[in-house]
Backbone bond lengths (Angstrom), bond angles and torsions (degrees), N, CA, C in turn:
res aa  C-N    CA-C-N  psi(-1)  N-CA   C-N-CA  omega(-1)  CA-C   N-CA-C  phi
1 M - - - 1.465 - - 1.527 111.18 -
2 A 1.360 115.59 -39.33 1.471 119.59 179.77 1.515 110.97 -60.22
3 D 1.346 116.20 -37.92 1.467 119.93 179.55 1.520 111.04 -61.51
4 I 1.321 116.49 -39.10 1.472 120.38 -179.98 1.515 109.92 -63.04
5 F 1.351 116.82 -45.59 1.462 120.14 179.80 1.528 111.00 -63.86
6 N 1.330 116.32 -37.41 1.470 119.72 177.80 1.519 110.72 -62.83
7 E 1.333 116.43 -41.89 1.457 120.42 179.77 1.525 110.67 -64.32
8 V 1.340 115.85 -42.33 1.468 119.90 178.75 1.521 110.18 -62.88
9 D 1.341 116.35 -43.81 1.465 120.99 -179.91 1.520 110.51 -61.29
10 E 1.332 116.41 -41.52 1.467 120.83 178.75 1.521 110.59 -64.12
11 D 1.325 117.29 -41.19 1.468 120.91 178.51 1.525 110.76 -62.72
12 V 1.333 116.54 -40.29 1.467 120.25 179.56 1.520 110.33 -64.46
13 R 1.349 116.96 -43.69 1.469 120.69 179.30 1.527 110.70 -61.69
14 K 1.322 115.51 -41.56 1.456 118.83 -179.33 1.533 111.09 -67.02
15 E 1.331 115.46 -39.34 1.463 119.41 178.93 1.534 110.52 -62.26
16 K 1.340 116.62 -40.86 1.463 120.02 178.17 1.516 111.25 -65.06
17 S 1.326 116.03 -40.06 1.460 119.36 -179.98 1.523 111.20 -66.68
18 L 1.329 116.91 -38.96 1.459 120.02 177.40 1.523 110.66 -64.73
19 A 1.329 116.05 -36.85 1.462 119.62 177.05 1.519 110.05 -64.20
20 L 1.333 116.13 -40.32 1.469 120.63 177.91 1.523 109.95 -64.20
21 W 1.334 116.44 -42.05 1.461 120.25 178.28 1.522 110.86 -60.13
22 K 1.334 116.63 -45.38 1.459 120.40 -179.35 1.527 111.19 -63.67
23 A 1.326 116.11 -33.57 1.466 120.20 -177.99 1.521 112.06 -76.74
24 Y 1.332 116.73 -38.35 1.465 120.05 -171.61 1.532 113.90 -113.67
25 G 1.322 116.91 -27.92 1.459 119.85 -170.53 1.507 115.00 -57.93
26 K 1.320 116.75 -50.70 1.464 119.68 -176.49 1.526 110.81 -66.39
27 Y 1.340 116.10 -35.45 1.469 119.34 177.55 1.524 110.27 -63.21
28 V 1.335 115.97 -46.95 1.455 120.15 -178.12 1.522 110.99 -63.04
29 I 1.330 116.08 -46.60 1.460 119.43 -178.64 1.521 110.77 -64.67
30 G 1.341 116.56 -43.06 1.459 119.20 179.44 1.511 111.96 -59.43
31 A 1.334 116.45 -44.85 1.463 120.45 179.61 1.519 110.61 -66.27
32 A 1.326 116.23 -41.33 1.456 119.88 -178.52 1.519 111.47 -64.53
33 V 1.321 116.85 -40.28 1.463 120.09 179.59 1.526 110.55 -62.39
34 L 1.331 116.63 -40.89 1.460 119.37 178.37 1.515 111.07 -62.12
35 I 1.327 116.73 -42.73 1.463 120.65 179.74 1.513 110.43 -64.76
36 V 1.334 115.95 -46.63 1.459 120.05 -178.93 1.522 110.64 -62.87
37 A 1.337 116.53 -41.60 1.460 120.12 179.60 1.527 110.53 -62.52
38 G 1.340 115.64 -41.22 1.457 119.10 178.34 1.512 111.71 -64.24
39 T 1.329 116.31 -41.67 1.457 120.53 178.04 1.517 110.72 -64.91
40 A 1.321 116.19 -39.45 1.463 120.29 178.30 1.517 110.31 -60.53
41 G 1.334 115.56 -41.18 1.453 119.04 177.82 1.517 111.81 -62.45
42 W 1.344 115.22 -39.91 1.462 119.40 179.21 1.526 110.83 -65.30
43 V 1.345 116.31 -45.12 1.460 120.00 178.47 1.524 110.08 -60.63
44 G 1.340 115.26 -41.37 1.466 118.90 178.86 1.507 111.71 -62.22
45 W 1.342 116.09 -39.67 1.461 119.50 179.72 1.520 110.78 -64.80
46 Q 1.340 116.53 -36.41 1.458 120.33 177.95 1.531 111.22 -62.50
47 N 1.324 115.70 -27.96 1.460 119.73 -179.43 1.531 112.27 -89.34
48 Y 1.312 115.80 -2.35 1.453 120.09 -178.28 1.529 109.70 -90.86
49 T 1.285 117.97 139.62 1.460 121.68 177.26 1.519 109.14 -124.55
50 V 1.329 114.69 155.96 1.462 119.90 -176.57 1.514 111.49 -61.52
51 S 1.324 116.27 -26.67 1.455 119.80 -176.41 1.524 112.73 -73.74
52 Q 1.326 118.24 -11.83 1.462 119.92 -179.13 1.524 110.35 -69.30
53 S 1.322 114.50 152.39 1.460 120.32 -178.13 1.520 111.48 -65.63
54 R 1.334 116.35 133.59 1.457 120.61 175.93 1.524 111.34 -67.63
55 A 1.306 116.37 -19.67 1.466 120.06 -179.39 1.523 111.13 -60.13
56 Q 1.327 117.01 -36.91 1.460 119.75 179.96 1.527 110.83 -66.48
57 G 1.323 116.33 -37.57 1.455 119.93 176.38 1.521 111.13 -63.08
58 A 1.329 116.09 -39.92 1.461 120.76 179.34 1.531 110.36 -66.07
59 E 1.334 116.76 -40.93 1.465 120.79 178.00 1.533 110.68 -62.40
60 F 1.321 115.29 -42.86 1.458 120.00 -178.97 1.526 110.64 -62.65
61 E 1.326 116.51 -45.32 1.458 120.57 -179.05 1.519 111.31 -65.53
62 A 1.334 116.42 -38.20 1.466 120.05 179.12 1.531 110.56 -63.43
63 A 1.338 116.29 -40.33 1.466 120.26 178.15 1.524 110.55 -67.36
64 A 1.341 116.34 -37.08 1.465 120.36 178.90 1.524 111.02 -66.46
65 V 1.329 116.88 -37.21 1.463 120.86 177.72 1.522 110.27 -61.48
66 L 1.321 116.91 -42.13 1.463 120.75 178.11 1.528 111.21 -59.20
67 A 1.345 116.31 -39.52 1.464 120.15 178.57 1.523 110.55 -65.76
68 R 1.338 116.38 -41.61 1.465 119.81 179.63 1.530 111.65 -65.74
69 E 1.320 116.18 -24.60 1.463 120.97 177.27 1.531 111.80 -89.44
70 D 1.330 116.18 9.33 1.469 122.92 179.66 1.524 113.01 64.62
71 K 1.324 116.87 23.07 1.470 121.34 175.01 1.532 107.03 -94.65
72 F 1.327 114.79 68.43 1.458 119.59 -167.92 1.526 113.33 -68.05
73 G 1.319 117.91 -36.97 1.454 120.29 178.37 1.514 111.64 -63.08
74 E 1.336 115.55 -45.18 1.466 119.94 178.99 1.526 110.52 -66.81
75 S 1.327 116.12 -39.59 1.455 120.17 179.03 1.524 111.07 -62.44
76 A 1.330 116.71 -44.93 1.461 120.82 179.82 1.526 110.77 -60.43
77 A 1.318 116.14 -41.46 1.464 119.72 179.40 1.523 111.24 -64.92
78 A 1.330 116.44 -40.71 1.463 120.61 -179.94 1.525 110.54 -66.48
79 F 1.315 116.84 -43.85 1.464 119.78 177.87 1.526 110.97 -65.31
80 A 1.338 116.20 -35.70 1.465 119.88 178.92 1.523 110.96 -61.66
81 G 1.333 116.22 -39.35 1.464 119.80 178.05 1.510 111.69 -62.50
82 L 1.342 116.76 -42.77 1.456 120.49 -179.86 1.529 110.51 -71.19
83 A 1.331 116.46 -34.18 1.464 119.78 177.41 1.523 111.07 -64.29
84 E 1.319 115.92 -25.24 1.468 120.77 179.56 1.527 112.27 -84.99
85 S 1.333 116.55 -37.57 1.465 119.35 -170.14 1.526 115.15 -110.86
86 G 1.339 118.15 -10.73 1.454 120.47 -174.44 1.516 113.27 -77.15
87 N 1.355 114.94 175.00 1.459 118.51 174.78 1.523 108.53 -73.27
88 A 1.339 116.68 175.78 1.466 121.00 -171.62 1.530 112.37 -56.32
89 G 1.348 117.50 -46.64 1.453 120.45 -179.34 1.508 112.55 -63.84
90 Y 1.321 116.38 -47.77 1.460 119.99 -179.40 1.524 111.88 -68.11
91 R 1.320 117.47 -35.78 1.465 120.03 179.54 1.520 110.56 -58.68
92 A 1.310 115.98 -45.83 1.458 119.97 -177.75 1.527 111.63 -67.11
93 L 1.330 116.39 -46.90 1.458 119.65 179.72 1.525 111.10 -63.24
94 A 1.325 116.26 -40.94 1.465 120.30 179.95 1.519 111.02 -65.08
95 A 1.333 116.86 -38.04 1.464 119.90 179.22 1.529 110.97 -65.34
96 L 1.339 116.28 -40.06 1.466 119.61 177.17 1.525 110.80 -61.90
97 R 1.333 115.71 -43.33 1.466 119.23 179.77 1.520 111.09 -70.38
98 E 1.319 117.06 -33.05 1.471 120.32 175.54 1.532 109.87 -60.18
99 A 1.329 116.08 -47.03 1.460 120.23 179.85 1.525 110.88 -62.01
100 A 1.337 116.66 -42.37 1.467 120.00 179.41 1.522 111.04 -62.06
101 A 1.332 116.80 -41.54 1.462 120.54 179.51 1.526 110.92 -66.15
102 L 1.326 116.56 -37.83 1.466 120.00 177.81 1.529 110.98 -64.11
103 I 1.329 116.60 -40.15 1.468 119.59 177.38 1.522 110.07 -63.43
104 D 1.332 116.32 -43.79 1.469 119.79 178.73 1.524 111.49 -64.09
105 A 1.333 116.15 -27.65 1.459 120.72 178.94 1.531 112.12 -83.97
106 G 1.338 116.89 0.61 1.455 120.57 -179.97 1.514 113.74 82.18
107 E 1.331 116.62 19.90 1.462 120.86 -178.93 1.524 109.94 -117.18
108 G 1.318 114.80 58.42 1.453 120.55 -177.49 1.511 114.07 -61.18
109 D 1.326 117.56 -34.57 1.469 120.05 179.55 1.531 110.87 -61.09
110 K 1.326 115.96 -38.73 1.470 119.54 177.89 1.527 110.03 -69.60
111 A 1.334 116.55 -35.37 1.462 120.20 177.84 1.526 110.47 -62.03
112 L 1.334 116.39 -41.06 1.463 119.78 178.59 1.523 111.55 -62.22
113 L 1.319 116.44 -34.54 1.465 119.64 176.88 1.528 110.91 -65.88
114 V 1.335 116.42 -36.87 1.468 120.15 176.14 1.522 109.56 -63.74
115 Y 1.336 117.06 -45.39 1.463 120.18 178.41 1.529 111.05 -61.78
116 D 1.338 116.82 -39.97 1.468 120.92 177.43 1.518 110.63 -59.63
117 R 1.328 115.50 -44.88 1.457 120.65 -178.71 1.530 110.74 -62.77
118 M 1.323 116.20 -42.42 1.460 119.86 179.42 1.529 111.78 -64.75
119 A 1.329 115.67 -43.67 1.462 119.97 -177.76 1.519 111.82 -61.91
120 A 1.334 116.32 -27.72 1.463 120.59 -177.73 1.533 113.07 -97.14
121 D 1.330 117.44 -0.84 1.461 121.50 -174.16 1.532 110.45 -88.97
122 S 1.304 116.91 106.63 1.468 121.71 -178.50 1.525 112.44 -76.38
123 S 1.333 117.49 -7.35 1.465 119.59 -177.73 1.521 112.22 -86.37
124 I 1.338 117.92 -10.14 1.462 119.73 177.56 1.524 108.58 -105.12
125 D 1.312 116.24 160.88 1.463 120.44 -178.72 1.518 110.88 -59.01
126 A 1.322 115.50 145.35 1.461 121.09 -178.08 1.527 111.47 -60.26
127 E 1.354 117.23 -29.99 1.463 120.15 179.10 1.524 111.09 -59.10
128 F 1.340 116.11 -40.28 1.455 120.32 -178.66 1.531 111.25 -73.64
129 A 1.333 116.85 -37.93 1.462 120.05 178.11 1.523 110.21 -61.73
130 S 1.336 115.73 -42.43 1.461 119.88 177.98 1.523 110.95 -67.36
131 L 1.329 115.90 -39.51 1.460 120.10 179.81 1.526 110.97 -62.30
132 A 1.315 117.35 -34.55 1.465 120.96 178.47 1.526 110.29 -61.16
133 D 1.333 116.66 -41.58 1.471 119.47 178.11 1.525 110.68 -66.29
134 L 1.331 116.80 -39.33 1.459 119.93 179.52 1.526 111.15 -64.27
135 M 1.334 116.73 -45.19 1.455 120.21 -179.97 1.532 110.96 -64.55
136 A 1.327 116.09 -36.23 1.469 119.39 175.36 1.528 110.13 -62.65
137 G 1.332 115.82 -38.25 1.456 119.93 177.75 1.516 112.14 -61.85
138 Y 1.344 116.75 -43.12 1.462 120.30 177.46 1.532 110.58 -58.82
139 Y 1.324 115.40 -44.64 1.469 119.24 -178.88 1.531 110.70 -63.11
140 L 1.327 116.47 -42.52 1.452 120.63 -175.15 1.527 113.01 -71.31
141 M 1.318 118.37 -17.75 1.460 120.02 177.49 1.523 111.41 -57.59
142 D 1.324 116.97 -37.61 1.464 120.88 179.90 1.520 112.92 -105.48
143 N 1.319 116.77 -6.99 1.467 119.33 -173.75 1.527 112.71 -131.97
144 G 1.301 116.14 18.45 1.461 120.83 178.93 1.514 108.92 -155.72
145 T 1.313 116.73 -152.71 1.459 121.70 178.88 1.522 109.78 -110.60
146 T 1.330 115.31 159.50 1.462 118.73 177.80 1.532 110.84 -64.99
147 D 1.318 117.56 -31.15 1.469 119.75 175.92 1.525 110.97 -63.85
148 Q 1.324 116.62 -39.06 1.461 120.09 177.65 1.531 110.83 -64.02
149 V 1.324 115.77 -40.12 1.472 119.38 178.72 1.524 109.92 -62.70
150 R 1.335 115.89 -49.18 1.463 119.58 -177.59 1.521 111.67 -61.75
151 S 1.320 116.68 -37.50 1.464 120.08 177.97 1.525 110.59 -65.15
152 R 1.317 115.81 -38.29 1.467 120.59 -175.99 1.526 112.15 -68.57
153 I 1.332 116.56 -34.51 1.467 119.28 -174.31 1.527 112.88 -105.27
154 A 1.319 117.29 8.34 1.466 121.32 -174.03 1.528 112.87 -54.75
155 N 1.313 117.26 -36.42 1.468 120.38 -176.69 1.525 113.35 -88.62
156 L 1.326 117.17 2.74 1.463 120.25 -175.82 1.523 112.99 -104.77
157 T 1.317 117.37 -10.13 1.466 120.48 -171.00 1.527 113.58 -88.09
158 E 1.315 118.01 -8.23 1.465 120.18 -177.92 1.525 110.94 -65.50
159 P 1.339 117.56 140.09 1.470 120.69 177.83 1.525 111.04 -55.68
160 G 1.311 115.71 139.14 1.461 119.81 179.26 1.511 113.98 94.91
161 K 1.344 117.90 -17.75 1.453 120.41 176.56 1.532 109.21 -71.85
162 L 1.328 116.74 146.99 1.463 121.16 -173.90 1.524 112.60 -56.04
163 W 1.323 117.13 -42.26 1.461 120.92 -174.73 1.529 112.19 -103.36
164 S 1.325 118.12 20.07 1.470 120.21 -171.86 1.528 112.83 -61.87
165 A 1.328 118.14 -39.57 1.469 119.85 -179.10 1.524 110.59 -64.13
166 S 1.329 117.00 -46.82 1.463 120.71 178.89 1.528 110.53 -64.68
167 A 1.330 116.77 -41.11 1.459 120.15 -179.24 1.523 111.20 -65.23
168 N 1.323 116.88 -41.35 1.466 119.49 179.21 1.526 111.60 -69.88
169 E 1.326 117.12 -34.35 1.460 119.89 174.89 1.533 109.64 -61.15
170 L 1.320 115.63 -43.78 1.460 119.94 178.26 1.523 110.84 -65.59
171 L 1.331 116.61 -39.18 1.465 121.01 177.44 1.530 110.36 -59.66
172 A 1.332 116.55 -44.28 1.465 120.31 178.41 1.524 111.06 -60.75
173 L 1.326 116.99 -38.64 1.460 120.40 179.12 1.528 111.67 -64.58
174 T 1.336 117.05 -33.21 1.469 118.40 177.33 1.526 110.27 -64.44
175 Y 1.334 116.51 -38.46 1.462 119.64 179.32 1.522 111.07 -70.36
176 I 1.334 116.50 -37.30 1.461 119.21 176.06 1.526 110.09 -61.78
177 K 1.309 115.44 -44.11 1.465 119.60 -179.50 1.525 111.23 -63.73
178 D 1.333 116.83 -32.44 1.460 121.27 179.01 1.525 112.77 -81.45
179 G 1.335 116.68 -8.42 1.456 119.79 -178.57 1.515 113.88 86.32
180 D 1.333 117.85 12.43 1.464 121.86 -178.60 1.528 108.81 -98.09
181 K 1.329 115.83 80.49 1.462 120.03 -175.55 1.526 112.15 -66.38
182 A 1.325 117.73 -34.44 1.463 120.53 -177.66 1.535 111.10 -61.18
183 R 1.327 116.24 -46.85 1.475 119.18 -179.87 1.516 110.77 -70.31
184 A 1.321 117.05 -34.51 1.468 119.83 177.28 1.527 110.10 -61.79
185 K 1.321 116.74 -45.78 1.464 120.86 179.52 1.528 111.04 -62.26
186 E 1.313 116.08 -39.63 1.465 120.71 179.99 1.527 110.79 -59.67
187 V 1.329 115.87 -46.69 1.470 120.08 -179.17 1.524 110.82 -68.67
188 L 1.326 117.06 -42.45 1.461 120.87 -179.68 1.528 110.86 -63.29
189 S 1.316 117.04 -35.79 1.461 120.44 177.89 1.526 111.25 -66.53
190 L 1.317 116.76 -35.27 1.458 120.38 176.35 1.523 110.77 -61.72
191 I 1.329 116.10 -43.14 1.466 119.86 178.27 1.524 110.06 -64.20
192 Q 1.320 116.18 -42.63 1.464 121.08 -177.90 1.531 111.26 -60.18
193 N 1.337 116.20 -32.62 1.458 121.03 -178.07 1.520 113.51 -94.98
194 D 1.318 116.39 4.76 1.470 121.54 -179.23 1.527 109.18 -88.89
195 A 1.312 116.46 111.01 1.470 120.78 -177.62 1.518 111.86 -62.03
196 A 1.326 117.68 -24.91 1.458 120.92 -176.93 1.523 113.18 -87.67
197 A 1.324 117.94 -9.20 1.467 120.51 -178.44 1.522 110.51 -69.66
198 P 1.335 118.36 135.07 1.467 121.08 179.50 1.521 111.57 -59.40
199 D 1.326 116.08 145.57 1.470 120.87 -178.10 1.524 112.00 -59.34
200 I 1.332 117.04 -36.64 1.464 119.49 -176.95 1.529 111.07 -66.28
201 I 1.330 116.95 -34.05 1.465 120.11 176.45 1.523 109.52 -71.85
202 K 1.336 116.57 -40.96 1.470 119.25 177.98 1.526 110.86 -60.90
203 G 1.333 116.82 -35.59 1.464 119.92 177.16 1.512 111.63 -61.80
204 R 1.329 116.84 -42.95 1.469 120.30 178.35 1.528 110.82 -67.47
205 V 1.340 115.11 -36.69 1.465 119.92 178.69 1.522 110.56 -61.18
206 R 1.330 117.04 -43.01 1.463 119.90 177.97 1.527 110.95 -60.91
207 Q 1.322 116.57 -41.55 1.470 120.41 178.79 1.527 111.07 -62.78
208 L 1.329 116.00 -42.57 1.462 119.71 -178.84 1.535 110.78 -67.46
209 L 1.330 116.98 -41.42 1.465 119.53 179.13 1.526 110.73 -62.76
210 T 1.339 116.17 -40.67 1.460 120.11 177.57 1.526 110.71 -62.93
211 A 1.340 115.78 -43.40 1.473 120.38 179.92 1.530 110.76 -64.75
212 L 1.327 116.80 -38.60 1.458 119.94 179.51 1.529 111.39 -65.95
213 E 1.321 116.44 -38.43 1.452 120.05 178.63 1.523 111.11 -64.33
214 G 1.332 116.15 -32.39 1.460 119.53 -177.52 1.502 115.05 -91.22
215 S 1.327 116.96 -3.25 1.477 119.74 -176.83 1.520 111.70 -93.49
């Protein structure tokens, strides 16, 4: 009889955690993606030099316009062309935007292949290769399993890594989704105590810890 009550209690805990995930997860991921995308743009700009051809900038903007017009298939194709022929900075940024356009077009499997290609490409900066794995993790949170997410970001969570705060935030969300509040709190506390973690992520971490305490 005790086993039955334990199973029921576990189901209730998991149901509460899933409710917490539904309430906070998409907000956290959406905000994190915006931050990561902005940082990616900044890193890309750092890799840009005045001597680079303005034509690549024009191609990039034209592809971005297509995305803003919801022509995601055309946008993905345009970004794919620049990802193939552009300089190192533009190639990486274009590949990220190509993957985003593919996801918006409902072709997430193809987007994952783009992220795979980036992660394995030694010709682009390591920051972008790591970012590709992180973005794949965000996608897989709603379109894969939590084990797949954890596998994808396993090498990004170490202290000192560029995307460690975002990766650990995502890791905590996988535990919340699985109903493992103890491990989620452990990871969130690490972020809270990380002096290098961005303030905006720490703010979300505080909200999640408060929500976990009340769930």
